[in-house]
C-alpha positions in Angstrom: -17.3 20.8 33.6 -19.0 21.9 30.3 -18.7 19.7 27.3 -19.8 20.5 23.7 -20.7 17.2 21.9 -21.3 17.4 18.2 -22.6 13.9 17.1 -25.5 13.0 14.8 -26.3 9.7 16.5 -28.8 10.0 19.3 -27.9 6.6 20.7 -24.2 7.6 20.9 -25.0 10.8 22.7 -27.1 9.0 25.3 -24.4 6.4 25.8 -21.7 9.1 26.4 -24.1 11.0 28.7 -24.9 7.8 30.7 -21.3 6.7 31.0 -20.1 10.2 32.2 -23.0 10.4 34.7 -22.1 7.0 36.0 -18.6 7.7 37.2 -18.2 11.5 37.5 -18.3 13.0 41.0 -18.8 16.5 39.7 -21.5 18.2 37.7 -21.0 17.6 34.0 -23.1 19.6 31.6 -23.3 18.3 28.0 -24.5 20.5 25.2 -25.5 18.2 22.3 -25.6 19.4 18.7 -26.1 17.3 15.5 -24.6 19.6 12.9 -21.1 21.2 12.8 -22.6 24.6 11.9 -24.8 24.4 15.1 -21.8 23.4 17.2 -19.8 26.3 15.9 -22.6 28.7 16.8 -22.6 27.3 20.4 -19.0 28.3 20.8 -20.0 32.0 20.8 -22.7 31.5 23.4 -20.9 29.6 26.2 -17.5 28.6 27.6 -16.6 24.9 27.2 -13.9 22.8 28.8 -13.9 20.1 26.2 -15.3 19.4 22.7 -16.3 15.8 21.6 -16.4 15.9 17.8 -17.7 13.3 15.4 -15.9 13.5 12.1 -18.9 12.2 10.0 -21.7 14.8 10.4 -24.6 15.7 8.1 -22.9 18.9 7.0 -19.2 18.0 7.2 -17.0 14.9 6.9 -13.4 13.9 7.5 -10.4 15.9 8.6 -12.0 19.2 7.4 -14.5 18.8 10.2 -11.8 18.8 12.8 -9.7 21.6 11.1 -12.7 23.9 10.9 -13.7 23.3 14.5 -10.1 23.7 15.7 -9.7 27.1 13.9 -12.7 28.5 15.9 -12.4 26.6 19.2 -10.1 29.2 20.8 -7.8 26.5 22.3 -10.5 24.3 23.8 -9.3 20.7 23.8 -10.9 18.6 21.1 -11.4 14.8 21.3 -12.5 13.1 18.1 -15.2 10.4 17.9 -14.7 7.9 15.1 -16.0 4.7 13.5 -13.9 2.0 11.9 -14.3 3.5 8.4 -12.8 6.9 9.3 -10.1 6.0 11.8 -7.4 7.3 9.5 -9.0 10.7 9.6 -9.1 10.5 13.4 -5.3 9.7 13.5 -4.7 12.7 11.2 -6.8 14.9 13.6 -4.6 13.8 16.5 -1.5 14.7 14.4 -3.0 18.1 13.9 -3.7 18.8 17.5 -6.7 16.7 18.8 -6.0 15.5 22.3 -7.2 12.0 21.6 -9.7 10.0 19.5 -12.4 7.6 20.7 -13.5 4.6 18.7 -17.2 4.2 19.0 -16.8 0.4 18.9 -14.6 0.6 22.1 -16.6 3.3 23.9 -16.7 2.8 27.7 -16.4 4.7 30.9 -12.6 4.2 31.3 -12.1 5.7 27.8 -14.3 8.7 28.5 -12.6 9.2 31.9 -9.2 9.3 30.2 -10.4 11.8 27.6 -12.0 14.1 30.2 -8.7 13.9 32.2 -6.8 14.9 29.1 -9.0 17.9 28.6 -8.4 19.0 32.2 -4.7 18.4 32.2 -3.7 20.0 28.9 -1.6 22.6 30.7 1.0 20.0 31.7 4.3 20.7 33.5 7.9 19.8 32.9 7.4 16.4 34.5 4.9 15.6 31.8 7.5 16.4 29.2 9.9 14.0 30.8 7.3 11.3 30.8 6.6 11.8 27.2 10.2 11.3 26.4 10.1 8.1 28.5 7.2 7.0 26.4 9.3 7.6 23.3 12.2 5.7 24.8 9.9 2.7 25.5 8.6 2.8 22.0 12.2 3.0 20.7 13.6 0.2 22.8 10.9 -2.3 22.1 10.1 -1.4 18.5 9.4 -4.3 16.1 12.2 -2.9 13.9 15.9 -2.5 14.8 16.7 1.1 15.5 19.6 3.4 16.4 20.0 7.2 16.6 23.0 9.3 15.8 23.8 13.0 15.9 23.3 14.4 12.4 26.4 16.7 12.7 29.0 14.6 14.5 27.9 11.1 13.7 28.0 10.1 17.4 25.5 7.3 18.3 23.0 8.4 20.9 21.1 5.2 21.4 20.6 1.6 20.1 17.5 -0.4 20.8 17.2 -4.0 21.9 15.9 -5.3 18.6 19.2 -4.1 17.0 21.0 -6.7 19.1 18.5 -9.5 18.3 18.7 -8.8 14.6 22.3 -7.8 14.0 24.2 -8.4 17.3 24.9 -4.8 18.3 24.6 -4.2 22.0 23.2 -1.0 23.5 25.6 0.2 26.3 29.0 -0.5 24.8 28.2 1.4 21.6 26.4 4.5 22.9 28.7 7.6 22.6 30.8 6.1 19.8 31.2 7.4 16.2 29.1 5.3 13.8 32.2 4.4 11.8 33.6 2.7 14.8 30.5 0.5 15.3 29.4 -0.2 11.7 32.8 -0.3 9.9 32.8 -1.0 6.2 29.1 -0.3 5.8 28.5 0.6 2.2 25.5 2.7 3.2 27.7 5.0 5.3 30.7 5.1 2.9 28.8 7.4 0.4 30.2 10.9 0.0 28.6 13.5 2.2 26.4 10.9 3.8 25.2 13.0 6.7 24.7 16.1 4.6 22.5 14.2 2.1 20.1 13.1 4.9 20.1 16.6 6.4 19.2 18.1 3.0 16.6 15.6 2.0 15.2 15.0 5.5 15.2 11.3 5.0 16.5 8.4 2.9 15.4 4.8 2.5 16.9 1.8 0.7 17.3 -1.9 0.8 21.0 -2.9 1.5 23.3 -5.5 2.9 24.1 -4.5 6.5 27.0 -5.9 8.4 26.4 -8.1 11.5 28.4 -7.4 14.7 30.1 -10.8 14.6 30.7 -10.9 10.8 28.6 -11.6 7.8 25.8 -9.5 6.4 22.0 -9.4 6.5 19.8 -7.9 3.7 17.6 -5.3 5.3 15.2 -2.4 4.5 16.7 0.8 6.0 15.0 4.1 6.7 16.7 7.2 8.0 14.8 10.3 9.1 15.7 13.6 10.9 14.1 13.7 14.4 14.3 16.1 17.4 16.6 14.8 20.1 16.6 17.0 23.2 17.8 20.4 22.1 19.5 19.0 19.0 18.6 17.2 15.8 19.4 13.6 15.2 19.0 10.8 12.6 16.7 7.9 13.5 17.6 4.7 11.6 15.1 1.8 11.3 16.0 -1.6 9.9 13.8 -4.5 9.0 14.9 -8.0 7.9 14.3 -8.5 4.2 16.1 -11.9 3.7 13.0 -14.1 3.4 11.3 -11.7 0.9 14.5 -11.5 -1.2 14.8 -15.3 -1.3 11.1 -15.6 -2.3 11.6 -13.1 -5.1 14.5 -15.1 -6.4 12.5 -18.3 -6.4 9.5 -16.7 -8.1 11.8 -15.3 -10.8 13.4 -18.7 -11.3 10.1 -20.4 -11.8 8.9 -17.7 -14.1 12.0 -18.1 -16.3 11.5 -21.9 -16.4 7.8 -21.5 -17.4 8.7 -19.1 -20.1 11.2 -21.5 -21.6 8.6 -24.2 -21.5 6.1 -22.0 -23.2 8.5 -21.3 -26.0 8.8 -25.0 -26.6 5.0 -25.5 -26.3 4.2 -23.0 -29.0 6.4 -25.1 -31.3 4.4 -28.2 -30.2 7.3 -29.6 -28.2 5.6 -29.4 -24.8 6.4 -31.7 -21.9 3.4 -32.4 -19.7 5.5 -33.9 -17.0 7.7 -30.8 -16.8 4.7 -28.6 -16.7 3.1 -30.5 -13.8 6.4 -30.2 -11.8 6.5 -26.5 -12.4 2.8 -26.1 -11.5 3.6 -27.9 -8.2 6.6 -25.6 -7.5 4.6 -22.5 -8.4 1.8 -23.7 -6.0 4.3 -23.9 -3.1 5.7 -20.4 -3.9 2.1 -19.0 -4.1 1.6 -20.3 -0.5 5.0 -18.8 0.6 4.0 -15.5 -1.0 0.7 -15.5 0.9 2.5 -16.1 4.2 5.1 -13.4 3.4 2.3 -10.9 2.6 0.4 -11.9 5.8 3.7 -11.5 7.8 4.1 -8.0 6.4 0.6 -7.1 7.3 1.2 -8.3 10.9 4.4 -6.2 11.0 2.4 -3.2 9.9 -0.3 -3.9 12.5 2.3 -4.2 15.3 4.1 -1.0 14.1 0.9 0.9 14.0 -0.2 -0.3 17.4 3.1 0.8 18.9 2.9 4.2 17.1 -0.7 4.6 18.3 0.2 3.8 21.9 3.1 6.3 21.8 0.8 9.0 20.2 -1.8 8.5 23.0 0.9 8.9 25.6 2.4 11.9 24.1 -0.9 13.7 23.5 -1.5 13.8 27.3 1.2 16.5 27.3 0.2 18.4 24.1 1.8 21.7 23.9 5.0 20.6 25.5 6.1 18.0 23.1 7.5 18.6 19.5 5.1 16.8 17.2 7.9 16.3 14.8 8.9 13.3 16.9 5.9 11.4 15.5 6.1 12.2 11.8 9.0 10.2 10.4 8.7 7.0 12.4 8.2 3.9 10.2 6.7 5.7 7.3 9.6 5.5 4.9 10.3 1.9 6.0 6.8 0.9 5.2 7.2 2.3 1.7 10.3 0.2 1.1 8.5 -3.0 2.2 5.5 -2.2 0.1 7.7 -1.9 -3.0 9.1 -5.3 -2.3 5.6 -6.7 -1.8 4.7 -5.0 -5.1 7.4 -6.9 -6.8 6.1 -10.2 -5.3 2.6 -9.4 -6.6 4.1 -8.7 -10.0 5.9 -12.1 -10.0 2.7 -13.9 -8.9 0.8 -12.1 -11.6 3.4 -13.3 -14.1 3.2 -16.9 -12.9 -0.6 -16.8 -13.2 -0.2 -15.6 -16.8 2.4 -18.3 -17.5 0.0 -21.0 -16.2 -2.8 -19.6 -18.4 -0.5 -19.6 -21.5 0.7 -23.2 -20.8 -2.8 -24.6 -20.2 -4.3 -22.8 -23.3 -1.5 -23.9 -25.6 -1.8 -27.5 -24.3 -5.6 -27.4 -24.9 -5.2 -26.0 -28.4 -2.6 -28.6 -29.3 -4.5 -31.5 -27.9 -7.9 -30.5 -29.5 -7.8 -29.2 -33.0 -11.5 -28.2 -32.9 -11.0 -26.2 -29.7 -9.9 -23.0 -31.5 -13.0 -23.1 -33.7 -15.6 -23.8 -31.1 -18.5 -21.3 -31.2 -20.1 -19.7 -28.1 -22.5 -16.9 -27.7 -20.4 -14.0 -26.2 -21.9 -10.7 -24.9 -18.9 -8.4 -25.2 -19.9 -5.7 -22.6 -20.2 -8.4 -19.9 -16.7 -9.7 -20.7 -15.3 -6.2 -20.6 -16.9 -5.3 -17.3 -15.6 -8.5 -15.8 -12.1 -7.7 -17.0 -12.3 -4.1 -15.7 -13.3 -5.3 -12.2 -10.5 -7.9 -12.1 -7.9 -5.2 -12.9 -9.4 -2.7 -10.5 -9.6 -5.2 -7.6 -6.0 -6.5 -8.3 -3.5 -6.0 -5.5 -1.2 -4.4 -8.0 -1.9 -0.8 -6.8 -0.7 1.0 -9.9 -3.3 -0.6 -12.1 -6.5 1.5 -12.3 -8.4 1.4 -15.5 -11.7 2.5 -16.9 -13.0 0.7 -19.9 -15.4 2.7 -22.1 -17.4 0.4 -24.5 -18.8 2.1 -27.5 -21.2 -0.3 -29.1 -24.4 -2.3 -28.6 -24.8 -5.5 -26.7 -23.1 -7.4 -29.4 -23.2 -11.2 -29.4 -20.2 -12.8 -31.0 -20.3 -16.4 -32.1 -16.8 -17.5 -31.1 -14.8 -19.5 -28.6 -15.6 -17.7 -25.3 -12.4 -18.8 -23.5 -10.1 -17.7 -26.3 -11.8 -14.3 -26.9 -11.8 -13.6 -23.1 -8.1 -14.6 -22.8 -7.3 -12.4 -25.8 -9.1 -9.3 -24.5 -7.9 -9.9 -21.0 -4.3 -10.0 -21.9 -4.5 -7.0 -24.4 -6.3 -4.8 -21.8 -3.9 -6.0 -19.1 -0.8 -4.9 -21.2 -2.4 -1.6 -22.2 -3.4 -0.8 -18.6 0.2 -1.3 -17.5 1.8 0.9 -20.1 -0.9 3.4 -20.9 -0.4 7.0 -19.7 -4.1 7.6 -19.3 -6.4 5.3 -17.3 -9.1 5.5 -19.9 -9.4 2.7 -22.5 -12.1 2.9 -25.2 -13.2 -0.3 -27.0 -15.4 -0.5 -30.1 -16.8 -3.4 -32.0 -17.8 -3.8 -35.6 -19.2 -6.8 -37.5 -18.3 -7.3 -41.1 -19.4 -10.0 -43.6 -16.4 -12.2 -43.0 -14.8 -11.0 -39.7 -15.2 -9.2 -36.4 -13.2 -6.1 -35.6 -12.5 -5.2 -32.0 -10.5 -1.9 -31.6 -8.8 -0.7 -28.4 -7.9 3.0 -28.1 -5.6 4.5 -25.4 -2.4 6.4 -24.7 0.1 3.7 -25.3 3.1 3.2 -27.7 2.3 1.7 -31.1 5.5 -0.4 -30.6 4.3 -2.3 -27.6 5.2 -5.7 -29.1 8.8 -4.7 -28.9 8.6 -5.4 -25.2 9.0 -9.1 -26.0 12.6 -8.6 -26.9 13.6 -6.1 -24.1 16.4 -7.2 -21.9 14.6 -6.0 -18.8 12.2 -8.9 -19.0 14.8 -11.2 -17.3 15.0 -9.1 -14.1 11.5 -7.7 -13.6 8.2 -9.2 -12.8 6.5 -6.3 -14.5 8.2 -6.7 -17.9 8.1 -10.4 -17.7 4.4 -10.3 -17.1 4.0 -8.1 -20.2 6.1 -10.5 -22.2 3.8 -13.4 -21.2 0.8 -11.3 -22.1 2.1 -10.5 -25.6 3.3 -14.1 -26.3 -0.2 -15.3 -25.5 -1.8 -12.6 -27.6 0.4 -13.5 -30.6 -0.3 -17.2 -30.2 -4.1 -16.8 -29.9 -4.3 -14.6 -32.9 -2.4 -17.1 -35.0 -4.4 -20.1 -33.7 -7.7 -18.6 -34.9 -6.3 -17.4 -38.2 -6.8 -13.7 -37.1 -4.5 -10.7 -37.3 -3.7 -7.6 -35.4 -2.9 -4.1 -36.4 -1.5 -1.2 -34.3 -1.3 2.4 -35.6 -0.9 5.9 -34.2 -4.0 7.9 -33.4 -4.5 11.6 -32.7 -3.7 13.2 -29.4 -0.8 10.8 -28.6 -3.1 7.8 -28.6 -2.8 4.5 -30.4 -5.4 2.2 -31.8 -5.0 -1.6 -31.7 -7.4 -3.5 -33.9 -8.1 -7.3 -33.7 -9.6 -9.0 -36.8 -11.2 -12.3 -36.0 -12.6 -14.3 -38.9 -16.3 -15.4 -38.6 -15.9 -18.3 -41.0 -12.8 -20.5 -41.0 -11.8 -24.0 -41.6 
């Protein structure tokens, strides 16, 4: 057997060579090359039975390494070598035709034996096709998510997995062969006009809905529906995941946010209630913990789902060439997107709670200490801006990506550091959320009697109107902006400053903060 191995690590090459020589009963010849270009040249000089390909080479990296090799390999089986950092590329390579991928951290003789076997058995027979379908059946039956399959033309249910019974009470055998309307009667999801046609046209749908239980009542679930091959026909694969706990958590977080916002309104008018604030802080702390557990639970579900998907892919790839790869594509992907959107909302609400706590604490401090607002610290503005930029970039709120360009020297401002940081942090936070462009430019000027800090970006000059929008009550995103703006307005007034927003050229706006240097 002749193997072409393209790997830039000498130690990995010798490990593979040693492992193969340790168990193989036949002569195995390994042609080792370090660069992709050299490996491609060897293809024209000799005939190989298998290619072992590292995706991170000196002259090529990622999925392009595999695709280029595949285009010139003349059908030779390719197994991908990968480290932890590029495992996603390896999975993508498998989806595009690699027979398998080998993690270098789990490299052993049994793994190599399996890969060599795959290479020799690529021309599988019909029995192999049947086994691959059995692998799909096993994945389907024991998936972490409830699942059922129906014919996309007739609506006849082909199969229901065991998780569907555990979650919603629908049994497998009594329901196979029935029309979906006979099983899931009065299901709003299926009562839409041209329901089946909509899925066939779009290829998939996903939503969060109340789904009926077999014995009455409803469960709030995430639903994904995708077109998949089913024998000689096409079918619709439905995946359902329990979303009740997450929905309840969102409701609790929204309730605490509303209570905190009402308390802040009173605090700004110097009518704060310390005891109420402490109770809300305690409640918020408990919800923070619940949110962490929900996020951890979601991560575990994702891990299990990916493990099952990986096991199925490995099984199916044994019979590459006889199995329709379309089986693999839609499974779980849409459902993951729904769950991520729900988690996004939880992150938004947590962010809003954090802002609320900051508002309440700062207001309490200003009210309790009259000199606090006029305290003077030495502030290096670029350091503060860099810190704010990093906190936004590293935030779990995935839509927030911002680059702060500071145009000015290493200016030192003599002002209350906590107040200035809070002011800038909240302003930049708001603008990063509503700005079209990710670039924000900040300039600083020192006058005789005040500091001027200007923020330039693609945002509406009417941003303070968000405070009165009705959407605040139902969205963590807008509620968070509302808290931002309330704090900004309060801080500006507490330090006798003012703020000005005006349109700028090229659809940009400029927000200027004027902070007095001398005040009494």
